[in-house]
C-alpha positions as CSV (number, residue, x, y, z in Angstrom):
1,M,-18.3,-17.1,6.9
2,T,-20.6,-19.5,5.2
3,N,-23.8,-18.7,3.4
4,T,-26.2,-20.2,0.8
5,F,-26.3,-17.1,-1.5
6,T,-25.4,-17.8,-5.1
7,P,-24.1,-14.7,-6.9
8,R,-26.4,-13.6,-9.7
9,T,-25.3,-12.7,-13.2
10,P,-24.6,-8.9,-13.2
11,Q,-27.8,-7.1,-14.1
12,G,-26.0,-4.5,-16.2
13,P,-23.3,-1.8,-16.0
14,A,-22.6,0.0,-12.7
15,R,-21.1,3.2,-14.2
16,S,-23.2,5.6,-12.2
17,V,-24.5,5.0,-8.6
18,L,-26.8,7.8,-7.6
19,F,-27.7,8.5,-4.0
20,A,-31.0,10.0,-2.8
21,P,-32.3,10.4,0.8
22,A,-35.2,8.0,1.3
23,H,-37.3,10.6,3.2
24,H,-37.1,13.2,0.4
25,A,-39.9,12.3,-2.1
26,R,-38.9,14.8,-4.8
27,R,-35.3,13.8,-4.8
28,V,-36.2,10.1,-4.8
29,E,-38.5,10.6,-7.8
30,R,-35.8,12.6,-9.7
31,A,-33.3,9.9,-8.9
32,L,-35.6,7.1,-10.2
33,T,-36.0,8.9,-13.6
34,S,-32.4,10.2,-13.8
35,G,-30.9,7.4,-16.0
36,A,-28.5,6.3,-13.4
37,D,-27.5,2.7,-13.7
38,I,-28.1,2.1,-10.0
39,V,-30.1,4.2,-7.5
40,V,-29.3,4.0,-3.8
41,L,-32.0,5.2,-1.4
42,D,-30.2,6.4,1.7
43,L,-31.3,5.7,5.2
44,E,-27.9,6.7,6.7
45,D,-26.0,10.0,6.5
46,A,-28.5,11.9,4.4
47,V,-31.4,11.3,6.8
48,P,-31.6,13.1,10.1
49,V,-32.1,10.9,13.2
50,A,-35.6,12.4,13.7
51,E,-36.6,11.4,10.2
52,K,-35.3,7.8,10.2
53,A,-38.6,6.2,10.9
54,A,-40.4,8.3,8.3
55,A,-37.7,7.5,5.8
56,R,-38.3,3.7,6.3
57,V,-42.0,4.2,5.7
58,A,-41.4,6.2,2.5
59,L,-38.8,3.6,1.4
60,Q,-41.3,0.7,1.6
61,T,-43.7,2.6,-0.7
62,V,-41.0,2.9,-3.3
63,L,-39.9,-0.8,-2.9
64,A,-43.4,-2.0,-3.4
65,A,-43.4,-0.8,-7.0
66,P,-41.9,-3.3,-9.5
67,T,-41.1,-0.8,-12.2
68,H,-38.1,1.2,-11.4
69,P,-34.3,1.2,-12.0
70,R,-31.9,-1.1,-10.2
71,L,-32.4,-0.2,-6.5
72,Y,-30.1,-0.5,-3.5
73,V,-30.6,0.8,0.0
74,R,-27.8,2.2,2.2
75,L,-28.5,0.9,5.7
76,N,-27.3,2.5,8.9
77,A,-24.2,0.8,10.3
78,I,-24.6,-2.8,11.4
79,D,-23.9,-2.0,15.0
80,S,-26.2,1.0,15.1
81,A,-29.6,1.1,16.9
82,E,-31.3,1.8,13.6
83,F,-30.0,-1.3,11.8
84,P,-32.7,-3.9,12.8
85,A,-35.6,-1.6,11.7
86,D,-33.7,-0.8,8.5
87,L,-33.4,-4.5,7.7
88,A,-37.1,-5.1,8.4
89,A,-38.0,-2.3,6.1
90,V,-36.1,-3.6,3.1
91,V,-36.7,-7.3,3.1
92,G,-39.6,-8.2,0.8
93,G,-39.2,-5.2,-1.6
94,H,-38.1,-5.0,-5.2
95,L,-34.5,-4.5,-4.4
96,E,-31.2,-5.7,-5.9
97,G,-29.1,-5.2,-2.8
98,L,-27.8,-3.3,0.1
99,V,-25.0,-0.7,0.5
100,V,-23.3,-1.1,3.9
101,P,-21.4,1.9,5.3
102,K,-18.0,1.9,7.1
103,V,-17.2,-1.7,6.8
104,E,-13.9,-2.5,8.5
105,S,-14.0,-6.2,9.2
106,V,-15.2,-9.6,8.1
107,A,-17.2,-9.8,11.4
108,A,-19.4,-7.0,10.3
109,L,-20.4,-8.7,7.1
110,A,-20.8,-12.0,9.0
111,A,-23.4,-10.4,11.2
112,L,-25.2,-8.9,8.2
113,D,-25.2,-12.2,6.4
114,E,-26.6,-14.0,9.4
115,A,-29.4,-11.4,9.8
116,L,-30.2,-11.5,6.1
117,Q,-30.4,-15.3,6.0
118,V,-33.0,-15.2,8.8
119,A,-34.9,-12.3,7.2
120,E,-35.0,-14.0,3.8
121,Q,-36.8,-17.0,5.3
122,T,-39.7,-15.0,6.8
123,P,-43.1,-14.7,5.1
124,R,-42.1,-11.2,3.9
125,R,-39.0,-12.7,2.4
126,A,-37.0,-10.9,-0.2
127,T,-37.9,-11.6,-3.8
128,H,-34.3,-12.9,-4.1
129,A,-31.2,-13.1,-2.0
130,L,-29.9,-9.6,-1.6
131,A,-26.4,-8.6,-2.9
132,V,-24.1,-6.4,-0.8
133,M,-21.9,-3.5,-1.7
134,P,-19.6,-2.6,1.3
135,I,-18.2,1.0,1.5
136,I,-14.6,1.1,2.4
137,E,-14.2,4.5,4.0
138,T,-11.7,4.2,6.9
139,A,-8.1,3.3,7.3
140,A,-9.1,0.0,8.9
141,G,-11.4,-0.8,6.0
142,V,-8.6,-0.1,3.5
143,V,-6.2,-2.4,5.5
144,H,-8.7,-5.2,5.6
145,C,-10.4,-4.7,2.2
146,E,-9.2,-7.9,0.7
147,A,-10.7,-10.0,3.5
148,I,-13.9,-7.9,3.2
149,A,-14.1,-8.6,-0.5
150,N,-13.8,-12.3,0.2
151,A,-16.1,-12.3,3.2
152,S,-19.3,-13.4,1.5
153,T,-20.5,-14.4,-1.9
154,R,-23.1,-11.7,-1.5
155,V,-20.4,-9.1,-2.0
156,T,-20.6,-8.1,-5.7
157,R,-18.3,-5.1,-5.7
158,L,-16.7,-2.7,-3.2
159,I,-17.2,1.1,-3.0
160,F,-14.5,3.6,-2.0
161,G,-15.8,6.4,0.2
162,A,-13.1,9.1,0.2
163,A,-14.9,11.7,2.3
164,D,-15.0,9.6,5.5
165,Y,-11.6,8.1,4.6
166,S,-10.1,11.6,4.5
167,L,-11.6,12.5,7.8
168,D,-10.3,9.3,9.3
169,M,-6.8,10.0,7.9
170,N,-6.9,13.7,8.8
171,L,-6.6,14.6,5.1
172,S,-8.0,17.8,3.5
173,L,-11.4,17.3,1.8
174,D,-10.2,19.7,-0.9
175,W,-8.3,17.0,-2.7
176,S,-5.6,17.9,-5.2
177,E,-6.2,17.8,-8.9
178,D,-4.7,14.4,-9.4
179,E,-6.0,13.2,-6.0
180,Q,-2.6,11.8,-5.1
181,E,-3.7,11.6,-1.5
182,L,-6.3,9.0,-2.4
183,L,-4.0,6.9,-4.6
184,Y,-3.0,4.2,-2.1
185,A,-6.6,3.5,-0.9
186,R,-8.0,3.5,-4.5
187,A,-5.3,1.1,-5.7
188,K,-5.6,-1.2,-2.8
189,I,-9.4,-1.5,-3.1
190,A,-9.0,-2.2,-6.9
191,H,-6.4,-4.9,-6.3
192,A,-8.5,-6.5,-3.5
193,S,-11.5,-6.6,-5.8
194,R,-9.6,-8.3,-8.6
195,A,-7.9,-10.7,-6.3
196,A,-11.3,-11.7,-4.8
197,R,-12.8,-12.1,-8.4
198,R,-15.4,-9.5,-7.6
199,E,-16.5,-6.9,-10.1
200,A,-14.4,-3.8,-10.5
201,P,-15.1,-1.3,-7.7
202,I,-17.1,1.9,-7.6
203,D,-15.2,5.1,-7.1
204,T,-15.8,7.8,-4.5
205,A,-18.3,10.7,-4.8
206,T,-16.9,14.2,-5.6
207,L,-18.0,16.6,-2.9
208,Q,-18.1,19.7,-5.2
209,V,-21.5,18.8,-6.6
210,R,-21.8,21.7,-9.1
211,D,-18.2,21.4,-10.4
212,L,-18.6,19.0,-13.3
213,E,-15.0,19.6,-14.6
214,R,-13.7,18.5,-11.2
215,F,-16.1,15.5,-11.3
216,L,-14.8,14.5,-14.7
217,R,-11.1,14.7,-13.5
218,S,-11.9,12.6,-10.5
219,A,-13.8,10.0,-12.6
220,R,-10.8,9.7,-14.9
221,N,-8.5,9.2,-12.0
222,G,-10.6,6.3,-10.8
223,A,-11.0,4.8,-14.3
224,R,-7.2,4.8,-14.8
225,L,-7.0,2.6,-11.7
226,G,-9.5,0.1,-12.9
227,Y,-12.8,1.4,-11.4
228,Q,-16.0,0.6,-13.3
229,G,-18.1,3.6,-12.1
230,K,-18.5,6.4,-9.6
231,L,-20.8,7.5,-6.9
232,C,-23.0,10.4,-7.9
233,L,-24.7,13.0,-5.6
234,H,-26.7,14.8,-8.2
235,P,-28.4,13.8,-11.5
236,D,-26.3,16.3,-13.4
237,Q,-23.3,14.1,-12.7
238,I,-24.7,11.1,-14.5
239,A,-24.0,12.1,-18.1
240,P,-20.3,13.0,-17.5
241,C,-20.0,9.9,-15.4
242,H,-21.2,7.7,-18.3
243,S,-18.9,9.6,-20.7
244,V,-15.9,8.4,-18.7
245,F,-17.0,4.8,-18.0
246,T,-18.5,4.0,-21.3
247,P,-16.2,3.0,-24.2
248,S,-16.3,5.6,-27.0
249,D,-17.0,4.8,-30.6
250,A,-13.3,5.2,-31.3
251,D,-12.5,2.8,-28.5
252,L,-14.9,0.2,-29.9
253,Q,-13.6,0.6,-33.5
254,H,-10.0,0.2,-32.3
255,A,-10.9,-2.9,-30.2
256,R,-12.6,-4.6,-33.2
257,H,-9.6,-3.7,-35.4
258,V,-7.2,-5.2,-32.9
259,L,-9.2,-8.4,-32.6
260,T,-9.7,-8.8,-36.3
261,A,-6.0,-8.5,-37.0
262,Y,-5.1,-10.8,-34.1
263,A,-7.5,-13.5,-35.2
264,Q,-6.1,-13.3,-38.8
265,A,-2.5,-13.6,-37.4
266,K,-3.4,-16.6,-35.2
267,A,-5.0,-18.3,-38.2
268,I,-1.6,-18.3,-39.9
269,G,0.3,-19.3,-36.8
270,S,1.4,-16.0,-35.2
271,A,0.4,-15.0,-31.7
272,A,2.2,-11.6,-31.6
273,I,1.8,-8.9,-34.1
274,E,1.9,-5.1,-34.6
275,V,-1.3,-3.2,-35.1
276,D,-1.0,0.5,-35.9
277,G,2.3,0.6,-34.2
278,Q,1.2,-1.2,-31.1
279,F,2.5,-4.6,-30.1
280,V,-0.5,-7.0,-29.7
281,D,-0.4,-10.4,-28.0
282,E,-3.0,-12.3,-26.0
283,P,-3.2,-9.8,-23.0
284,V,-3.7,-6.9,-25.4
285,A,-6.4,-8.9,-27.3
286,E,-8.1,-9.7,-24.0
287,R,-8.2,-6.1,-23.1
288,A,-9.9,-5.4,-26.5
289,R,-12.4,-8.1,-25.7
290,R,-13.2,-6.4,-22.4
291,V,-13.8,-3.1,-24.1
292,L,-16.4,-4.7,-26.2
293,Q,-17.9,-6.5,-23.3
294,R,-18.3,-3.2,-21.3
295,A,-20.4,-2.0,-24.2
296,G,-22.5,-5.2,-24.2
297,L,-20.9,-6.3,-27.5
298,Q,-19.3,-9.6,-28.5
299,E,-16.0,-10.1,-30.3
């Protein structure tokens, strides 16, 4: 696929990605004031078919306002009857990008990219070229996730959707405590993201919305595999989400300590040292730099 989109500098962290149905005014307002890093207004699964048109009208009102969090819209599937109207509703608004469900192939993103390039040249063009976050939520999507990550420069990061993936794979939706049944898909998506030089992916939602302990365990499972954030279904999940995906004060202190000691060692000709019983060489130092970068700090 070819396109003219130039990826923008990331607008900030993507630790929490909170969904709200576009037709539900109260839930949209709560999402916009929740403190989530990214808010996704949903036109897909959370909106009944009879409410799709009303959801698009409500969405345009929200997108007309320039003062709100980073906004994405989840479209209906590219091959659905709702997709053309969805696309017409979002182009021209104050929007960072689009979430695309059930992506299984490069062809689906090629069709989206072609439609976006046309839409962005119309008089109601987007205020900027829209970024894309594909959701990988089927076995086919997992198999092809590396090609999907490389399909377009619009793709900033992948999302893992474990609920639909579990249905597709005939897995229980009551995942085990360590979520071992999701390990292969999670790891493959993380590797595909890194190989394609995309941002670290966003982890799946936790379906037990009120069980914050379970949410925390799931978030830690994703963080251990290299995910940068997690889908949230309720504002109460945002604080625990940020607690997992934000470096702690102790993490930052340790990173600075490692980098200071490493810089001092390099100055006298040593590139491998021991810091508090830990072997430190360039990969370990680079990891410390990334911890600071995640907090918006410099070495």
